[in-house]
C-alpha positions in Angstrom: -16.1 -28.3 55.2 -16.3 -31.8 53.9 -14.5 -32.7 50.5 -16.7 -33.1 47.4 -16.6 -36.4 45.5 -14.7 -34.7 42.7 -12.0 -33.4 45.1 -11.7 -36.9 46.7 -11.1 -38.6 43.4 -8.6 -35.9 42.4 -6.8 -36.4 45.7 -6.8 -40.2 45.2 -5.3 -39.9 41.7 -2.7 -37.6 43.0 -2.0 -39.8 45.9 -1.5 -42.8 43.6 1.0 -40.9 41.5 3.0 -39.7 44.5 3.1 -43.2 46.0 4.2 -44.7 42.7 7.2 -42.5 42.6 8.3 -43.6 46.1 7.5 -47.3 46.1 7.4 -50.3 43.8 4.3 -50.7 41.5 3.1 -53.6 43.7 3.5 -51.6 46.9 1.9 -48.6 45.4 -1.4 -50.4 44.9 -3.5 -51.3 47.9 -4.4 -54.9 48.2 -7.9 -55.4 46.7 -10.5 -57.0 49.0 -11.8 -59.0 46.0 -10.8 -59.5 42.4 -11.6 -56.5 40.3 -14.1 -56.9 37.4 -15.2 -54.7 34.6 -18.0 -52.4 35.8 -21.5 -52.3 34.2 -21.9 -50.3 31.0 -23.8 -47.0 31.0 -25.1 -44.7 28.4 -23.2 -41.7 27.0 -23.8 -38.5 25.0 -21.7 -37.1 22.1 -20.7 -33.5 21.6 -19.8 -33.1 17.9 -17.6 -30.1 18.4 -16.7 -27.8 21.2 -14.2 -24.9 20.9 -11.3 -24.6 23.3 -9.7 -21.2 23.2 -5.9 -20.8 23.5 -4.2 -17.8 25.0 -3.6 -16.3 21.5 -7.3 -16.6 20.5 -6.9 -19.6 18.3 -9.7 -22.2 18.8 -9.1 -25.9 18.8 -12.0 -28.2 18.0 -12.6 -31.1 20.2 -15.1 -34.0 19.9 -16.4 -35.4 23.2 -18.0 -38.6 24.4 -19.3 -38.2 28.0 -21.2 -40.6 30.2 -24.8 -39.4 30.6 -24.7 -39.1 34.4 -21.3 -37.4 34.5 -22.8 -34.0 35.4 -23.9 -35.6 38.7 -21.1 -38.2 39.0 -18.0 -36.7 37.4 -15.6 -39.0 35.5 -12.0 -38.9 34.4 -11.3 -38.2 30.7 -8.8 -39.8 28.3 -7.5 -37.5 25.6 -6.1 -38.2 22.1 -4.4 -35.3 20.4 -3.6 -35.8 16.6 -3.9 -33.9 13.3 -5.9 -36.5 11.5 -9.4 -35.0 11.2 -11.9 -36.0 13.9 -14.8 -35.0 11.6 -14.2 -37.4 8.8 -11.0 -39.3 8.1 -10.6 -40.7 11.7 -14.3 -40.6 12.5 -15.0 -44.3 12.2 -12.0 -45.3 14.3 -12.8 -42.7 17.0 -16.5 -43.8 17.1 -15.6 -47.4 17.3 -13.2 -46.9 20.2 -15.5 -44.5 22.1 -18.4 -46.9 21.9 -16.3 -49.6 23.5 -14.6 -47.5 26.1 -16.8 -44.7 27.4 -19.6 -46.9 28.7 -17.3 -48.1 31.4 -17.2 -44.8 33.1 -14.8 -42.5 31.3 -15.0 -39.5 29.0 -13.1 -39.6 25.7 -11.8 -36.4 24.0 -10.5 -36.3 20.5 -8.9 -33.0 19.5 -7.7 -31.7 16.1 -4.3 -30.1 16.6 -3.8 -26.4 15.7 -4.1 -26.0 11.9 -5.6 -29.4 11.3 -9.1 -30.7 10.8 -11.6 -28.2 12.2 -9.2 -26.3 14.5 -8.0 -22.7 13.7 -4.5 -21.8 12.8 -1.9 -23.4 10.6 0.2 -26.6 11.0 3.8 -26.0 10.0 5.6 -29.1 11.1 5.6 -32.1 13.4 5.7 -31.8 17.2 6.2 -28.1 17.5 6.4 -26.5 20.9 3.2 -24.7 20.1 1.4 -28.0 19.7 2.7 -29.2 23.1 1.8 -26.0 24.8 -1.7 -26.2 23.2 -2.2 -29.7 24.5 -1.2 -28.7 28.0 -3.9 -26.0 27.8 -6.4 -28.5 26.6 -5.7 -30.8 29.5 -6.2 -28.0 31.9 -9.5 -27.1 30.2 -10.7 -30.7 30.4 -9.8 -31.0 34.0 -12.0 -27.9 34.8 -15.2 -29.2 33.2 -18.0 -29.9 35.6 -18.4 -33.5 34.2 -14.7 -34.3 34.9 -13.1 -35.3 38.2 -10.0 -33.4 37.2 -8.0 -36.5 36.3 -6.8 -36.7 32.7 -5.0 -39.5 30.8 -3.5 -39.5 27.3 -3.5 -42.3 24.8 -2.6 -42.4 21.2 -0.9 -44.3 18.4 1.9 -42.9 16.2 1.6 -39.1 16.4 -0.8 -39.5 19.3 1.8 -41.7 21.1 4.5 -39.1 20.5 2.2 -36.5 22.0 1.7 -38.6 25.1 5.5 -38.6 25.8 6.1 -35.0 24.8 3.2 -33.6 26.8 3.9 -35.8 29.8 7.5 -34.4 29.8 6.0 -30.9 30.4 4.3 -32.4 33.5 0.9 -30.7 33.4 -0.7 -31.2 36.9 -3.9 -32.8 35.7 -2.2 -35.5 33.6 -2.1 -38.6 35.7 -1.0 -41.4 33.3 -0.3 -42.1 29.6 -0.5 -44.9 27.1 1.7 -44.3 24.0 1.3 -46.9 21.3 3.6 -47.5 18.3 5.5 -44.3 19.1 9.1 -43.4 19.8 11.4 -41.8 22.3 13.9 -40.7 19.6 12.6 -38.7 16.6 15.9 -39.0 14.7 16.5 -42.7 14.8 13.0 -44.0 14.9 10.6 -41.8 13.0 10.5 -42.3 9.2 13.4 -39.9 8.6 16.8 -41.5 9.2 17.6 -45.1 9.9 21.0 -45.6 11.6 22.0 -42.2 10.1 20.9 -43.3 6.6 18.2 -41.5 4.6 15.0 -43.5 4.3 12.4 -43.6 1.6 9.7 -43.2 4.3 10.8 -39.6 4.9 9.6 -38.7 1.4 6.6 -41.0 1.5 5.5 -39.4 4.8 6.4 -35.9 3.7 4.2 -36.1 0.6 1.3 -37.5 2.6 1.8 -35.0 5.5 1.5 -32.1 3.1 -2.1 -33.1 2.5 -2.7 -33.4 6.3 -1.3 -29.8 6.8 -3.6 -28.2 4.2 -6.8 -30.2 4.3 -10.0 -28.1 4.3 -12.0 -27.4 7.5 -15.6 -28.7 7.4 -18.1 -25.9 6.6 -20.6 -27.6 9.0 -18.2 -26.8 11.9 -16.3 -23.7 10.8 -19.2 -22.0 9.0 -18.7 -19.5 6.2 -15.1 -18.9 7.3 -14.0 -22.3 6.3 -12.6 -21.3 2.9 -10.6 -18.4 4.4 -9.1 -20.8 7.0 -8.3 -23.3 4.2 -6.5 -20.7 2.1 -4.4 -19.5 5.0 -3.3 -23.1 5.5 -2.4 -23.5 1.9 -0.4 -20.2 1.8 1.5 -21.0 5.0 2.6 -24.5 4.1 6.4 -24.8 4.0 8.7 -27.1 1.9 8.5 -29.7 4.6 10.8 -32.3 2.9 13.5 -29.7 2.4 13.2 -28.8 6.1 13.7 -32.4 7.2 16.6 -32.9 4.7 18.3 -29.8 6.1 18.8 -31.7 9.4 20.8 -34.8 8.6 22.2 -35.4 12.1 20.7 -35.7 15.5 20.7 -32.0 16.2 18.5 -29.8 18.3 15.7 -30.0 15.7 15.3 -33.8 16.2 16.1 -33.7 19.9 13.1 -31.5 20.5 10.3 -33.8 21.3 12.6 -36.8 21.9 12.3 -37.9 25.5 15.4 -40.0 25.1 17.5 -36.9 26.0 16.0 -37.0 29.5 13.7 -39.8 30.4 13.4 -38.4 34.0 11.0 -35.8 32.7 8.3 -38.5 32.6 6.8 -38.5 36.0 3.5 -40.3 35.4 2.6 -44.0 35.1 3.3 -45.2 31.5 1.9 -48.2 29.5 3.8 -48.6 26.3 2.4 -50.8 23.5 3.9 -51.8 20.2 3.9 -54.3 17.4 6.6 -56.6 16.2 6.0 -55.8 12.5 5.9 -52.0 13.3 9.0 -50.0 12.5 8.8 -48.1 15.8 9.1 -51.2 18.0 12.5 -50.4 19.5 11.0 -47.6 21.6 9.2 -50.1 23.8 12.1 -52.0 25.5 14.1 -48.7 25.7 11.5 -46.8 27.6 10.8 -49.7 29.9 14.5 -49.8 30.7 14.9 -46.1 31.2 11.7 -44.9 32.9 11.6 -44.9 36.7 7.8 -44.5 37.1 5.3 -47.4 37.4 5.3 -48.9 33.9 4.1 -51.7 31.7 4.8 -52.8 28.2 3.1 -55.1 25.6 4.5 -56.2 22.2 2.1 -57.9 19.9 2.6 -59.6 16.5 0.9 -56.8 14.6 2.1 -53.7 12.7 1.3 -50.1 13.2 -2.2 -50.8 14.7 -4.1 -50.7 17.9 -4.3 -54.2 19.5 -8.1 -54.5 18.9 -7.7 -53.9 15.1 -4.4 -55.8 14.9 -2.8 -56.8 11.5 -1.2 -59.3 11.4 -3.2 -61.1 14.0 -4.1 -62.3 16.5 -5.3 -59.2 18.1 -6.6 -58.5 21.6 -9.9 -57.5 23.2 -8.1 -54.4 24.2 -10.8 -52.3 25.9 -10.7 -54.4 29.1 -7.0 -53.7 29.4 -7.4 -50.0 28.9 -10.3 -49.8 31.4 -8.1 -51.6 34.0 -5.2 -49.2 33.4 -7.2 -46.0 33.5 -9.3 -47.2 36.5 -6.0 -47.8 38.3 -4.4 -44.4 37.6 -7.3 -42.0 37.0 -9.8 -43.3 39.6 -7.4 -44.6 42.3 -8.9 -48.0 42.3 -6.6 -51.0 42.5 -7.4 -53.3 39.6 -4.5 -55.6 40.1 -2.9 -54.6 36.8 0.4 -53.5 38.4 0.8 -56.8 40.2 1.1 -58.5 36.8 4.3 -58.8 34.7 5.9 -55.6 33.6 6.3 -56.8 30.0 4.3 -59.2 27.7 5.4 -60.1 24.2 4.1 -62.4 21.5 6.7 -65.1 20.7 6.3 -65.8 17.0 6.9 -69.4 15.8 6.8 -68.3 12.1 7.4 -65.1 10.2 4.2 -63.2 9.5 5.1 -63.2 5.8 4.9 -67.0 5.6 1.3 -67.2 6.8 -0.5 -63.8 6.3 -3.5 -63.2 6.3 -3.7 -66.1 8.7 -2.7 -65.3 12.3 1.0 -65.6 13.1 1.6 -68.8 15.1 3.1 -68.3 18.5 2.3 -67.7 22.2 2.2 -64.9 24.7 5.2 -64.7 27.1 5.8 -62.5 30.1 8.7 -60.9 32.0 8.4 -59.7 35.6 10.8 -56.8 34.7 12.6 -55.4 31.8 15.5 -55.9 31.1 15.0 -59.5 32.5 17.2 -60.8 35.2 18.7 -63.6 33.1 21.4 -62.7 30.6 21.5 -65.6 28.2 23.4 -64.2 25.2 24.5 -66.7 22.6 27.5 -65.5 20.6 28.1 -66.9 17.1 31.1 -66.1 15.0 31.0 -65.1 11.4 33.5 -67.6 10.1 34.4 -68.5 6.5 32.4 -71.7 6.8 29.4 -70.0 8.4 28.1 -69.1 11.8 30.0 -71.0 14.5 30.1 -71.3 18.2 33.9 -70.9 18.1 36.0 -68.4 16.1 37.3 -69.8 12.9 40.4 -68.9 11.0 40.8 -65.1 10.4 40.2 -64.1 6.8 38.8 -61.2 4.8 35.7 -61.1 2.5 34.6 -58.3 0.3 31.2 -56.6 0.0 30.5 -54.2 -2.9 27.6 -51.8 -3.1 24.9 -53.0 -5.4 22.3 -50.3 -6.1 19.4 -52.8 -6.7 20.1 -55.0 -3.7 17.2 -54.8 -1.3 14.2 -55.4 -3.4 13.0 -58.2 -1.0 13.2 -55.7 2.0 11.6 -52.6 0.6 9.6 -51.3 3.5 10.7 -49.7 6.7 7.0 -49.1 7.5 4.8 -52.0 6.5 1.2 -50.8 6.3 -0.5 -52.7 3.5 0.4 -56.2 4.5 -0.7 -57.7 1.2 2.3 -56.1 -0.5 4.5 -54.6 2.3 5.6 -57.7 4.3 9.1 -58.9 3.2 8.9 -62.0 1.0 11.4 -64.8 0.7 14.8 -63.1 1.0 16.8 -65.5 -1.2 17.1 -63.1 -4.2 18.9 -60.6 -2.0 20.8 -63.2 0.1 22.6 -64.6 -3.0 23.9 -61.1 -3.7 25.0 -60.6 0.0 27.8 -61.9 2.1 26.0 -64.7 4.0 26.9 -66.7 7.1 24.7 -69.7 7.9 24.5 -71.8 11.0 24.3 -75.6 10.9 20.7 -76.9 11.1 19.5 -76.3 14.7 19.4 -79.4 17.0 16.6 -77.8 19.0 14.3 -74.8 19.0 16.0 -71.5 19.9 14.0 -68.5 21.2 15.3 -65.0 21.2 13.8 -61.9 22.9 15.5 -58.6 22.4 17.8 -56.9 19.9 20.2 -59.1 18.0 23.6 -57.4 17.8 26.6 -57.6 15.5 30.2 -56.6 16.0 31.9 -56.5 12.6 35.5 -55.7 11.9 35.8 -54.0 8.5 37.5 -51.5 6.2 36.0 -49.2 3.6 37.5 -47.7 0.5 35.2 -44.7 0.8 34.8 -42.1 3.5 31.0 -42.6 3.4 29.5 -46.1 3.5 26.7 -48.2 5.1 26.6 -51.6 6.7 23.3 -53.5 6.4 22.7 -56.8 8.3 19.6 -58.9 7.7 18.9 -61.7 10.2 17.0 -64.5 8.5 15.6 -68.0 9.2 16.3 -70.5 6.5 13.9 -73.5 6.2 14.8 -76.9 4.8 13.3 -75.9 1.4 15.9 -73.1 1.3 13.3 -70.3 1.8 14.8 -67.4 3.7 12.5 -65.3 6.0 13.3 -62.0 7.6 13.5 -62.1 11.4 15.2 -58.7 12.0 17.6 -56.3 10.4 19.8 -53.3 11.1 21.3 -50.4 9.1 24.1 -48.1 10.1 25.6 -45.2 8.2 29.2 -45.9 9.2 30.0 -42.2 9.5 27.6 -42.4 12.5 29.5 -45.3 14.1 30.3 -43.2 17.2 27.6 -40.6 17.2 24.4 -39.5 15.4 25.1 -36.0 16.6 28.6 -35.6 15.3 29.3 -38.1 12.5 32.9 -38.4 11.2 34.1 -39.6 7.8 35.7 -43.0 7.6 39.5 -43.1 6.9 39.8 -45.3 3.8 41.5 -48.6 4.5 41.5 -48.0 8.2 40.1 -50.9 10.3 37.1 -50.3 12.5 35.1 -52.5 14.9 31.5 -51.6 14.2 28.6 -52.3 16.6 25.3 -52.7 14.8 22.0 -53.4 16.6 19.1 -55.1 14.8 15.4 -54.4 15.5 13.8 -55.9 18.6 12.2 -59.3 18.0 10.6 -62.2 19.9 11.1 -65.2 17.6 11.6 -68.9 17.8 14.1 -70.4 15.4 12.7 -73.9 14.7 14.7 -77.1 15.1 16.1 -78.2 11.7 16.2 -74.6 10.3 19.3 -72.4 9.9 20.1 -68.9 11.2 21.5 -66.7 8.5 23.3 -63.3 8.7 23.3 -61.5 5.3 25.6 -58.5 5.1 25.5 -55.8 2.4 26.4 -52.2 1.8 23.1 -51.4 0.0 19.4 -51.7 0.8 17.5 -50.0 -1.9 14.9 -48.6 -2.1 14.6 -48.6 1.7 17.6 -46.3 2.1 19.3 -43.9 -0.3 22.7 -45.1 -1.7 26.0 -43.9 -0.5 27.6 -41.0 -2.6 30.1 -43.2 -4.4 30.4 -46.9 -5.1 31.7 -48.7 -2.0 33.9 -51.7 -1.3 33.8 -53.0 2.3 36.4 -55.6 3.5 35.0 -57.7 6.3 37.2 -59.7 8.7 35.8 -63.2 9.4 36.7 -65.2 12.5 36.7 -62.0 14.7 33.2 -60.6 13.7 30.3 -61.9 15.8 26.5 -62.1 16.2 25.0 -61.9 19.7 21.6 -63.4 20.1 19.4 -62.4 23.2 18.4 -66.0 24.0 15.3 -66.6 26.2 15.4 -70.0 27.8 12.4 -71.9 26.4 11.6 -73.3 29.9 11.1 -69.8 31.3 7.7 -69.7 33.2 5.1 -67.4 31.8 2.1 -65.8 33.5 -1.3 -66.5 32.0 -2.5 -63.9 29.4 -5.6 -62.2 31.0 -6.7 -60.5 27.8 -8.9 -62.3 25.4 -7.4 -63.0 21.9 -9.2 -61.9 18.8 -8.4 -64.6 16.2 -8.8 -64.9 12.5 -10.1 -61.3 11.8 -7.6 -60.4 9.1 -8.0 -63.7 7.3 -11.8 -63.2 7.2 -11.5 -59.6 6.0 -9.0 -60.6 3.3 -11.3 -63.3 2.0 -14.2 -60.9 1.9 -12.2 -58.1 0.3 -12.0 -59.1 -3.4 -10.6 -55.7 -4.4 -7.5 -55.8 -2.2 -5.1 -56.7 -5.0 -6.4 -54.0 -7.4 -6.2 -51.3 -4.7 -2.7 -52.1 -3.3 -0.1 -53.3 -5.8 3.5 -53.0 -6.6 5.1 -53.7 -10.0 8.8 -54.1 -10.9 10.0 -53.1 -14.3 13.5 -54.1 -15.4 16.4 -54.4 -15.1 16.5 -53.1 -18.6 19.5 -53.2 -20.9 21.2 -50.5 -18.9 20.6 -52.2 -15.6 17.9 -49.8 -14.5 15.1 -51.1 -12.2 11.9 -49.2 -11.7 9.3 -49.9 -9.0 5.7 -48.6 -9.2 3.7 -48.8 -6.0 0.0 -47.9 -6.3 -2.3 -47.4 -3.3 -6.0 -46.4 -3.6 -8.6 -45.8 -0.9 -12.0 -46.3 -2.4 -14.5 -43.5 -1.8 -16.2 -43.9 1.5 -19.3 -42.0 2.5 -19.9 -41.5 6.2 -23.5 -42.4 7.0 -24.0 -39.9 9.8 -22.5 -36.8 8.1 -22.8 -37.6 4.4 -19.2 -36.7 3.9 -17.3 -38.7 1.2 -13.5 -39.2 1.6 -11.1 -40.8 -0.8 -7.4 -40.7 -1.6 -4.4 -42.5 -2.9 -0.7 -42.4 -3.9 1.7 -43.4 -6.6 5.3 -44.1 -6.0 8.0 -44.4 -8.7 11.4 -45.5 -7.6 14.2 -46.2 -10.0 17.9 -46.7 -10.1 20.6 -48.0 -12.4 23.0 -50.7 -11.2 26.5 -49.4 -10.8 25.6 -45.7 -10.4 24.5 -44.7 -6.9 23.5 -41.2 -8.1 21.2 -42.5 -10.8 18.4 -43.0 -8.3 15.1 -41.1 -8.3 12.3 -41.2 -5.9 9.0 -39.7 -7.2 5.8 -39.8 -5.0 2.4 -38.3 -5.4 -0.3 -38.3 -2.7 -3.8 -36.9 -3.1 -6.8 -36.6 -0.9 -10.4 -35.6 -1.6 -13.2 -34.6 0.8 -16.7 -33.6 -0.3 -20.3 -33.2 0.7 -22.9 -31.6 -1.4 -21.4 -28.5 -3.0 -18.4 -28.6 -0.7 -15.8 -30.4 -2.9 -12.1 -30.1 -2.0 -9.0 -31.9 -3.2 -5.3 -31.5 -2.5 -2.3 -33.2 -4.3 1.3 -33.2 -3.2 4.3 -34.4 -5.3 7.9 -34.8 -4.5 11.0 -35.9 -6.4 14.5 -36.7 -4.9 17.7 -37.1 -6.8 21.4 -36.6 -5.9 25.0 -36.0 -6.9 27.9 -37.1 -4.7 27.8 -33.7 -3.1 24.1 -32.6 -3.0 20.5 -33.8 -2.8 18.0 -32.1 -5.1 14.5 -32.1 -3.7 11.4 -30.9 -5.7 8.1 -30.4 -3.9 4.8 -29.2 -5.2 1.3 -28.6 -3.7 -1.9 -28.1 -5.6 -5.5 -27.6 -4.3 -8.9 -27.4 -6.0 -12.3 -26.1 -4.8 -14.6 -28.1 -7.0 -13.2 -27.9 -10.5 -11.4 -24.6 -9.8 -7.7 -24.7 -8.9 -7.3 -22.3 -6.0 -3.6 -22.9 -5.1 -0.4 -24.1 -6.6 3.2 -23.7 -5.3 6.4 -25.5 -6.2 9.8 -25.6 -4.6 13.1 -26.8 -6.1 16.1 -26.8 -3.7 19.6 -28.3 -3.5 20.9 -29.3 -0.1 24.4 -30.3 0.7 25.0 -34.0 1.7 26.4 -34.3 5.2 28.2 -37.6 5.2 24.9 -39.3 4.1 
């Protein structure tokens, strides 16, 4: 009996995947007879919600966009699996992407994870095994549909990117390729919880926001009269999530679950990793390109935690053409030529985004045939008494003391609201740091990779941090942040098994800074600024610290990319000037997003108030109104590392007609030298009636943090 078209396409996709594991990407793709071009667009239909039943009876809600003729000519499907409410909060984004992508001959599926949005069940934490098993079942369900060829891909940003990696590691047969964006391979080091083993403000910011995600109400239009019962179950089940995360202060089994870094070989499908240079997750991209053995590509743009087509900072990319090429290659078995292009493209910035935003960051797109590149052009500079030098200077020692309010110019691990989150001129923190400057550069110098320091030091305390900020200093003495790194020195050998420092013992410390593609301009200076503190980005050490740094033997290694390296032409159209136009049109941006500093007062206490507001937005097609916001209060007194307090409140409101729900989460963190104290609370209202309130107050032992 002859094979059906669906069976043929399934076999072709499987054949491509098998071939890719055995041959190079170029060999795996058959030579095209002519240059591939985007197909013509066709119409599609939308299924607002369809239920997918899990083995335990829980139903997951999925929204589907399917080409109109797919019942007669089946198509592959691309899945995005996240907990961020397909019915309202993410509806505009999902709609915008589907309208661009689906007309080119693919279906798009957007699922609410168990316990989120319209799906049944409860959501108890990030990246649980249940979530991954559910997504495997969803992939199998999609592959069985009559409108589907049986080939499934996964895309997603942030949580959705994590899901791509985690589900691919389970190797569901129908999953043929993935595209994780702004994600990570290591949940401990690169996911808003710990930075170099130091506790980050973003754990508490994200935890307070995540509580609202965990308990938001289902939509009565989808869930029917049972919506309120489903909502109350979510509220009653919610755990003290911040205390849960704080109970795991090392890279233990809790964080290793869902981290593909423990075994990259589990990823067997072609992978396209995408990131942004302003994004806090960017280090995952070069790491995964280096460790994966499957056909793979990578792209690093100048933006933050955004998709390339809605990039901020700009310029962005007309991204749909690239995704269509990728999914056509691996879900349809048609050679589009995409794997014959460079493995890695990056945006080489000529200025820091902070200098020019909301204008596009000046620069150019560069390309590398492979990653890591074949060349190994590391320039080593020595941290000498007189500054950064090509040769080691006289050995000496310099002292760094912890300063609880040092770091106010580098507040954000996760820049989101660029109008207030991009790091400004670093001079105010530089003058309080141990700085090493180069002479003015005789020529432009470009770097591509992770700057690394090796610092010889001693500490007078068993627990201490080392912070390095790599800046570019202009002739007018403005200092702009190029990259930075943080290391809890008790994690110098291992994030799994940290060990206390022996006071006054000498250590050679290796510290990696974040990946960057940057041109240091002729006439400017390179600066390394060392400190023990970086508040409020990371929590202070338990006791005041004094570090003694040895000059002459400590070094900075820069991953130099020769400026004359040839680059392949960028085939994707640039989207220029979008953010500048939006910023000019948005006269409310300053009132919605603002940060205010109070102090230092007579006692040396500094308080920061960060205020974010999302204006009420009514969705035209459903009539649902969504709004939300947050207030952050962060304070600390100079000279007392345990005077710090982080207080954060997040709230979210969703309404339509007589369906009016609101949730509010609050958190507060303080410490002693021995313990953290974490207070959490959650409150919910149905209309004007408070229907739920719970508070937690826990003390958790500090584990060399």
